[in-house]
C-alpha positions in Angstrom: 97.8 4.1 69.3 100.8 5.1 67.9 100.7 8.5 65.4 101.2 7.3 61.8 103.2 9.8 59.5 100.6 9.6 56.9 98.0 11.6 59.7 100.7 14.4 59.5 99.9 14.8 55.6 97.3 16.6 54.3 99.1 17.8 51.3 102.5 17.7 49.3 104.1 20.8 51.3 103.7 18.5 54.4 105.4 15.5 52.7 108.4 17.6 52.1 108.6 18.6 55.2 109.9 15.1 56.3 113.4 13.6 56.1 114.7 11.2 53.3 115.0 8.5 56.1 111.0 8.8 56.7 109.9 8.2 53.3 109.6 4.7 52.8 107.6 4.7 56.4 105.0 6.9 54.4 105.1 4.9 51.4 104.5 1.8 53.6 101.7 3.9 55.4 100.4 5.3 52.4 100.4 1.6 50.4 98.6 0.0 53.4 95.8 2.8 53.3 95.1 2.4 50.1 94.5 -1.4 51.0 92.4 -0.9 54.2 89.6 1.6 52.1 89.6 -0.2 48.8 88.7 -3.4 50.6 85.5 -1.8 52.0 84.9 0.8 49.4 85.7 -1.1 46.0 88.4 0.8 43.5 91.0 0.1 41.1 93.3 -1.8 43.3 96.4 -3.2 42.2 97.7 -0.1 39.5 97.7 2.0 42.6 99.3 -0.5 45.1 102.2 -0.3 41.9 103.2 3.2 42.0 103.2 4.3 45.4 106.9 5.0 45.6 106.6 6.6 42.6 103.6 8.9 43.7 105.7 10.0 47.2 108.6 11.1 45.2 107.3 12.6 42.6 105.4 14.9 45.5 108.5 15.3 47.2 111.2 16.7 44.9 108.1 18.6 42.4 106.7 21.3 43.6 103.2 20.9 43.1 100.6 22.2 41.7 102.8 24.8 40.5 104.8 22.0 39.1 102.1 19.8 36.6 102.2 15.6 37.2 99.7 14.6 33.7 98.7 10.4 34.8 98.0 8.5 32.6 95.4 5.5 33.1 94.3 7.5 36.1 93.5 4.5 38.2 97.0 4.5 39.3 96.3 8.0 41.2 94.9 6.8 44.6 97.8 7.5 46.0 98.5 11.2 44.4 94.5 12.1 45.3 95.1 10.4 49.1 98.7 12.9 49.4 97.2 15.7 48.1 94.1 17.2 50.2 91.6 13.8 49.7 92.9 11.4 52.3 89.8 11.7 54.6 87.5 12.0 51.4 89.4 8.8 49.9 86.5 6.6 51.6 83.5 8.5 49.1 85.8 6.9 45.9 83.8 6.5 43.0 80.5 6.7 44.7 77.6 10.0 44.2 79.0 13.1 44.9 82.1 10.9 46.5 85.7 11.6 44.5 86.3 10.3 41.4 88.4 7.5 40.7 90.2 9.5 38.3 92.4 12.8 38.0 90.1 15.6 37.3 91.2 19.0 37.7 87.4 20.3 38.4 88.0 18.1 41.4 91.5 19.2 42.5 93.9 21.8 41.6 96.7 18.8 41.6 95.0 16.9 39.1 96.7 18.4 36.1 94.3 17.0 33.6 91.7 14.1 33.2 92.8 10.7 33.0 90.0 8.2 32.3 91.7 6.8 28.8 95.1 5.7 28.0 98.2 7.3 26.3 97.0 10.6 26.8 99.8 12.0 29.2 102.6 12.8 26.8 100.7 14.9 24.1 99.3 16.7 27.2 102.2 17.3 29.0 103.8 18.2 25.9 101.3 20.9 25.7 101.9 22.4 28.9 104.8 22.5 28.9 105.5 24.6 25.2 103.0 26.9 27.5 105.4 27.3 30.2 107.7 28.3 27.9 106.1 30.8 26.1 104.7 32.8 28.9 108.3 32.8 30.9 107.5 30.4 33.9 109.7 27.9 35.4 107.1 25.5 35.2 107.9 21.3 35.4 105.7 19.2 33.7 105.8 15.6 34.4 103.8 12.6 32.8 103.4 9.9 34.1 102.4 7.0 31.5 101.9 3.3 32.6 99.6 0.5 33.2 100.0 -0.8 29.0 99.5 2.9 28.0 102.8 3.1 26.1 101.2 0.5 23.0 98.5 3.7 22.5 99.7 5.0 19.3 98.5 8.4 21.1 101.8 8.1 22.8 103.8 8.0 19.7 102.6 10.7 18.2 103.4 12.2 21.3 106.9 11.4 21.3 107.7 12.3 18.0 106.3 15.6 18.3 108.2 16.1 21.5 111.5 15.1 19.6 110.9 18.5 17.2 109.1 20.7 19.7 111.3 22.5 21.9 110.0 21.3 25.8 111.3 20.0 28.8 109.2 17.5 30.0 110.0 14.7 32.3 108.1 10.8 30.5 108.3 8.4 33.4 107.6 5.1 31.9 105.7 2.9 34.5 106.4 -0.1 33.5 104.9 -3.2 35.3 104.5 -5.1 32.3 100.7 -5.1 32.5 97.4 -2.9 31.6 94.1 -4.5 33.1 95.5 -7.9 31.0 99.1 -8.8 30.8 100.4 -6.2 28.2 100.9 -7.2 24.5 103.0 -6.6 21.6 106.4 -5.4 20.3 106.9 -2.6 22.7 106.3 -5.4 25.6 109.0 -6.9 24.3 111.4 -4.3 23.9 110.7 -2.9 27.3 111.6 -6.3 28.7 114.8 -6.0 26.4 115.7 -2.6 28.0 115.3 -3.8 31.0 118.2 -6.6 30.3 120.9 -4.1 29.7 121.5 -3.5 33.4 125.1 -3.2 32.9 124.8 -0.7 30.0 122.1 1.9 31.7 124.3 2.1 35.5 127.4 3.0 33.5 125.0 5.7 31.6 123.3 7.0 35.0 127.1 6.6 36.6 128.7 8.7 33.7 125.8 11.3 33.6 126.3 11.7 37.9 129.7 12.4 36.8 129.2 15.4 33.6 126.8 16.8 36.2 129.2 16.9 39.2 131.5 18.7 36.5 129.3 21.3 34.8 129.4 19.8 31.6 126.1 19.2 31.0 124.2 22.4 30.5 121.6 23.4 27.2 124.8 24.3 24.7 126.6 20.7 25.3 122.8 18.7 25.6 123.5 17.4 21.6 126.6 16.4 22.3 125.7 14.4 25.7 123.2 12.6 23.4 125.7 12.0 21.1 128.0 10.4 23.4 125.5 8.4 25.3 124.1 6.7 21.9 127.2 6.0 20.8 128.5 4.2 24.4 125.1 1.9 24.1 126.1 0.9 20.9 129.8 0.1 21.6 128.3 -1.6 24.6 124.9 -3.7 23.2 125.0 -3.3 19.3 121.8 -2.0 20.1 119.8 1.6 19.5 117.9 3.0 22.2 114.2 3.7 21.0 113.1 6.5 22.8 117.0 7.9 22.3 115.9 7.7 18.5 113.1 10.7 19.6 116.3 12.8 20.5 114.5 11.9 24.3 117.4 11.5 27.4 116.4 8.0 28.5 117.3 7.0 32.0 116.6 3.8 33.2 115.3 1.4 34.0 115.1 2.1 37.6 113.4 0.5 40.8 110.3 2.0 41.2 109.8 0.5 44.4 113.2 2.0 45.7 111.7 5.3 47.2 115.3 6.8 48.2 116.9 6.0 45.3 113.8 7.4 43.2 114.3 11.2 45.0 117.5 10.9 44.1 117.1 9.9 40.6 114.3 12.9 40.1 117.0 15.8 42.2 119.6 14.5 39.3 116.9 14.9 36.2 114.4 17.3 36.7 116.2 20.2 35.2 117.4 19.0 32.4 116.6 21.1 29.5 114.7 18.8 26.4 112.4 15.8 26.7 113.8 13.1 29.0 112.8 10.0 30.3 113.1 7.7 33.5 111.9 4.2 33.2 110.8 2.8 36.0 109.9 -0.9 36.7 107.2 -1.8 39.2 104.9 -4.6 39.9 100.8 -3.9 40.4 99.8 -5.2 43.2 102.8 -4.3 45.3 102.5 -4.7 48.8 99.2 -7.3 48.5 100.0 -10.2 47.6 96.9 -11.5 45.9 97.0 -8.9 44.0 100.8 -9.2 43.0 100.3 -12.4 42.2 96.8 -12.2 40.3 97.4 -8.7 39.0 93.7 -8.8 36.3 91.6 -11.0 39.1 92.9 -8.1 41.4 93.2 -4.7 38.9 89.0 -4.2 40.2 88.6 -7.0 43.0 85.7 -5.8 44.5 85.1 -5.8 48.7 87.6 -8.0 49.6 88.9 -9.1 53.0 92.6 -7.5 53.3 93.5 -9.6 55.9 92.9 -13.2 54.2 93.1 -11.9 50.7 89.8 -13.5 50.0 87.4 -11.4 47.5 83.9 -11.2 49.1 81.7 -12.1 46.1 78.5 -11.8 45.5 76.3 -15.0 45.2 76.1 -15.4 41.7 74.0 -18.6 42.5 71.0 -18.3 39.6 71.9 -14.9 38.9 71.7 -13.9 35.0 74.6 -13.5 33.6 76.6 -10.7 32.8 76.5 -8.9 29.1 80.3 -9.6 28.2 79.5 -12.9 29.2 77.0 -13.7 27.0 78.7 -11.8 25.1 82.0 -14.3 25.1 80.2 -17.5 25.2 77.7 -16.8 22.0 81.1 -16.3 19.9 82.4 -19.5 21.0 79.2 -20.9 19.7 79.0 -19.1 16.4 82.8 -19.5 15.8 82.3 -23.3 16.3 80.2 -23.2 13.1 81.8 -21.1 11.0 86.3 -20.8 10.3 85.8 -17.3 9.5 84.8 -15.7 12.5 88.0 -14.5 14.5 87.9 -12.0 17.5 89.6 -9.0 18.2 89.6 -6.4 21.3 92.3 -3.6 22.5 94.0 -4.7 25.8 90.9 -5.7 26.9 90.3 -9.4 26.6 88.9 -10.1 30.2 86.7 -7.3 30.5 84.9 -8.1 27.0 85.1 -11.9 27.8 86.6 -12.5 24.6 89.0 -14.9 26.5 87.0 -17.5 26.6 87.2 -17.3 22.5 91.1 -16.9 23.4 91.1 -19.6 25.1 88.9 -21.7 22.6 90.8 -20.5 19.5 93.9 -18.8 20.1 94.4 -18.7 16.5 91.2 -16.8 15.6 91.2 -14.1 19.1 93.4 -11.3 18.8 94.5 -8.6 21.7 95.7 -5.7 20.2 96.7 -3.9 23.2 94.7 -0.2 23.6 94.7 0.7 20.4 91.0 1.2 19.4 91.7 2.7 15.9 94.0 0.0 15.1 91.4 -2.7 16.4 88.8 -1.3 14.2 91.1 -1.0 10.6 92.5 -4.4 11.8 89.0 -5.5 11.7 88.7 -3.7 8.2 91.6 -5.9 6.6 90.4 -9.2 7.5 86.6 -8.6 6.6 87.7 -7.6 2.5 90.0 -11.1 2.6 86.4 -12.7 3.7 86.8 -13.2 7.6 83.9 -12.4 9.9 86.2 -10.6 12.4 83.8 -9.4 15.6 85.5 -6.4 17.4 85.0 -6.2 20.7 85.1 -2.5 22.4 83.8 -0.3 25.3 81.6 2.0 23.8 83.9 5.3 25.3 86.9 3.9 23.9 85.2 3.2 20.6 85.2 7.2 20.8 89.1 7.3 19.2 88.3 4.9 16.1 85.5 6.8 14.4 87.6 7.7 12.0 88.4 4.5 11.3 85.1 3.1 11.3 83.9 5.6 8.9 87.0 5.4 6.2 87.8 1.8 6.5 84.7 0.2 7.4 81.5 1.7 6.4 83.0 3.7 2.8 84.1 0.3 1.7 80.7 -1.2 3.4 82.9 -4.0 5.1 81.4 -7.1 6.9 82.9 -6.0 10.2 80.6 -6.6 13.6 81.4 -4.1 16.0 80.1 -5.0 19.5 80.2 -2.1 21.8 80.4 -3.3 25.4 79.2 -0.7 28.2 77.3 1.1 26.4 75.2 3.8 28.0 75.8 4.7 31.8 78.0 2.8 33.2 77.9 3.7 37.0 80.9 4.1 39.0 83.7 5.0 36.1 82.0 7.8 35.6 82.1 10.8 33.4 84.9 9.1 31.2 83.5 5.9 30.5 79.8 6.6 30.4 78.7 5.1 27.0 76.8 7.7 26.0 77.5 9.2 22.3 77.7 5.9 20.7 73.8 6.3 19.0 74.3 10.3 18.0 77.3 9.7 16.7 76.8 6.4 14.4 73.6 6.9 13.0 74.1 9.8 10.8 76.9 6.9 9.2 75.6 5.8 5.6 75.6 1.4 5.8 76.4 1.1 9.5 73.2 -1.1 10.6 73.1 -0.8 14.3 71.3 -2.7 16.8 70.7 -3.1 20.6 69.3 -6.1 22.3 66.6 -5.9 25.0 67.7 -8.8 27.0 69.9 -12.0 26.4 68.4 -13.7 23.9 68.2 -10.6 21.9 71.8 -10.2 22.1 72.8 -13.5 20.7 70.1 -13.5 18.4 71.6 -10.0 17.2 75.0 -11.9 17.1 73.8 -14.4 15.1 72.3 -12.2 12.3 75.4 -10.0 12.1 77.8 -12.7 11.4 74.7 -15.0 9.2 72.2 -12.4 7.6 74.3 -9.7 6.4 77.0 -8.7 4.8 77.2 -4.7 5.7 78.6 -3.2 8.9 76.8 -4.7 11.9 76.7 -2.6 15.5 75.8 -4.4 18.5 75.7 -2.4 22.0 74.9 -4.2 25.1 75.7 -2.3 28.5 77.8 -2.9 31.2 76.2 -5.6 34.0 73.7 -8.2 34.2 71.0 -9.3 32.1 67.2 -10.0 33.0 67.1 -13.8 32.2 69.0 -16.8 34.2 68.1 -19.0 31.3 70.0 -17.1 28.5 71.1 -20.2 26.2 68.4 -20.0 23.5 68.3 -21.2 19.8 69.8 -18.7 18.0 68.0 -17.0 15.3 67.7 -14.4 12.9 66.3 -10.6 13.9 64.6 -9.0 10.6 66.7 -6.3 10.2 65.4 -2.6 10.9 62.3 -4.2 12.1 61.0 -3.6 16.1 58.4 -5.3 18.0 54.9 -4.2 19.6 55.6 -5.6 23.5 52.5 -4.3 24.8 49.4 -2.7 23.8 47.9 0.4 25.2 45.9 3.9 25.0 47.2 7.6 24.0 50.8 7.0 25.1 52.9 4.9 23.1 56.5 4.4 24.6 59.6 3.6 22.2 62.6 2.1 23.3 65.7 0.6 22.5 68.2 -1.8 24.2 68.1 -3.2 27.9 67.1 0.2 29.1 63.4 -1.2 27.6 63.4 -3.3 31.3 62.6 -0.3 32.9 60.0 0.9 31.2 58.4 -3.2 31.9 58.8 -1.9 35.2 56.9 1.5 34.9 54.1 -0.1 32.7 53.5 -2.8 34.8 53.4 -0.3 38.0 50.7 1.8 36.1 48.4 -1.0 34.8 47.7 -1.5 38.6 46.8 2.2 38.5 44.3 2.2 35.4 46.9 3.2 32.9 47.8 1.4 30.2 50.5 2.6 28.0 51.7 0.6 24.6 55.0 -0.4 24.4 57.6 -1.1 21.4 61.0 -2.3 21.0 62.8 -1.0 18.4 65.7 -3.1 18.3 67.3 -1.2 15.7 68.3 2.4 15.4 69.2 2.1 11.9 67.5 1.3 9.7 64.4 2.4 11.6 61.4 0.4 11.7 58.7 2.5 9.3 56.2 0.2 9.6 55.9 0.2 13.0 56.0 3.9 13.5 53.3 4.1 10.9 51.7 2.8 12.9 52.5 4.6 16.4 52.0 7.9 14.6 48.3 7.4 12.9 46.8 6.3 16.5 49.1 7.5 19.4 48.8 11.3 20.0 51.4 11.0 22.6 55.0 9.2 21.9 57.9 8.7 24.7 61.1 7.4 23.4 63.4 5.9 25.9 67.5 5.2 25.8 70.1 5.0 27.2 72.5 7.5 25.7 72.2 11.3 24.9 68.6 12.5 24.2 70.7 15.0 21.2 71.0 12.8 17.6 70.0 9.5 19.0 66.4 7.0 18.5 64.0 10.1 20.3 66.0 12.7 17.9 65.4 9.8 15.0 61.6 9.5 15.5 61.2 13.1 15.6 62.0 13.6 12.1 60.4 10.3 11.0 57.2 11.6 12.6 57.5 15.2 11.0 58.8 13.9 7.5 55.6 12.0 7.4 53.6 15.0 8.7 52.5 13.0 11.8 52.3 15.4 14.8 52.7 13.9 18.3 53.5 15.2 21.6 57.3 13.6 21.7 59.4 13.2 24.8 62.5 12.1 25.1 64.1 10.3 28.1 67.9 9.5 28.1 71.1 11.3 29.3 70.7 15.2 29.1 73.0 17.7 27.1 75.8 17.1 29.9 78.5 15.1 31.6 77.0 12.9 34.3 78.7 12.3 37.1 79.9 8.9 39.0 78.0 6.9 41.3 76.3 3.8 40.8 74.1 2.9 37.8 70.3 2.8 39.6 71.7 6.6 41.1 72.3 7.8 37.6 69.5 6.4 36.1 67.4 8.2 39.0 69.5 11.3 38.3 68.5 11.3 35.0 65.1 9.9 35.0 65.4 7.1 33.1 64.4 4.6 35.8 60.9 3.0 36.2 60.1 5.9 38.7 61.1 8.9 35.9 59.1 6.9 33.1 56.1 6.5 35.2 56.1 10.3 35.5 56.4 11.2 32.1 53.6 8.8 31.3 51.3 10.2 33.9 51.9 13.0 32.3 49.7 12.3 29.5 47.4 10.7 31.7 43.2 12.5 31.3 44.0 13.8 35.0 48.1 14.2 35.8 48.8 14.6 39.2 50.0 18.2 40.3 53.7 16.2 41.4 53.8 14.9 38.0 53.2 18.4 36.4 56.1 19.7 38.4 53.7 22.2 40.1 54.9 21.3 43.6 
């Protein structure tokens, strides 16, 4: 077997020893390596295939890790991981104790900043660039923003600050017209308009190279050069470039799949003083035809046959539906009966299954781009005028909209139904994506009703309740993955606000759960009954308002209480129950099961449940501790 160039590249310093004419071969091998590994070890395929040439060029030109590369939308960075010492471990991607699917400085010094969410790179890179200047360092800082992240408001805040703060950042705009779904909004149209101005952009770059060769570009003349460039564009195209309007030098658009051209451009512009933006055009899924033709489907396709291009799909016959799909289909049913209902999502129509409503009611479903705060305030405006918006956001992404939820929704007590998808531990996406803080964050906010379904029937019932039985902000949180029921289409009914239910009676111990994690409690209690241990189980359904009548019953009857929630234990259900018991003079012994006070790593959901003691076995151990004769193992003595 012929030796490959990639086999000799362990770190970027090895890459830099190659001749420029060898780089296209490196890119071909790198792209194939990503395909080979991800076909068996699933991850985010399309985005990283599109950045192979850019990744190679960046590490070839810049002195990483001293020079910083800040990735925005971290699933673009698989090639970066492979070239920076993690090729042999790449097959452990997104597995427990394996490498992360996103850049993380704790994993590698080449990962300049954590990058699970979008639109952060410009702000972070600007801070690094300013710090470098203050410390007297000659460090280059590159922000790679793409995969739709330029639609996020934080990116524009960073651009605005970069235009007024002395810095030398280089911003790479990776324009592939995609996030996970196709990009929407004015920015995506604007980038297309820039792309069509090829005469101007080619002329401008040639003029820049000429001026550089003549040594007419330096710090003193920066303002003159910018004004010259702006005047040239105005003359040729009758347009003004948005980025130049921020006093940021703009170059491009360049072919993001021509590695040698990228190397040439990067060498030309890397030493410029002041903020610079290089706009490149790439294709998501480049080099693997199925991913090129269906970028959304192949964003994270699971296992696939790399030779035939066919995905290896699990047998879903007679399997429960995904919670997101139950949400999507149910929203369409509700919208059919009430024309006030609208749907909103920030750039995740497929992931949240709002795509079903977009197809059924295209005028009443809105993808607002990567803009969670805007999504919530947009929903508030709709609600203020009498509509009933269902605003669907991944729980971890909704953290960005916390202020808007308080200021724009809760204070006005507006009828917004906030659906928090991927609530709780989400698995392989890891620390940046776990939706474990929503209960603790939202519980103190006045006017909010906070709920979580035990199963798919309850999800449908809570959606029905949220739009028909209340007029206040109504939060529904549900997890990633499948539910428990194959027959999920029930006749919807109202679930009384603030009322839980006793699912099973028992002795000595009462287990109080919230949401689908209650199914782990059911498994635990079924097993314990075979051992002769009978514990009670209460499904709270609502975190706020709490069912105080039910809690009075528990406080009067049970000396031991265990709370179970798929979220942080500090401030969530367990804390609420403790506050109630103390306030009412009850003194049971209370154990809280949930996510501990740490950031949980990535891994399969059953593994993470076990790690946090939230699985059936962990719940059983805690219940046995309260049995008359707990074993030494359960007491932790051996």
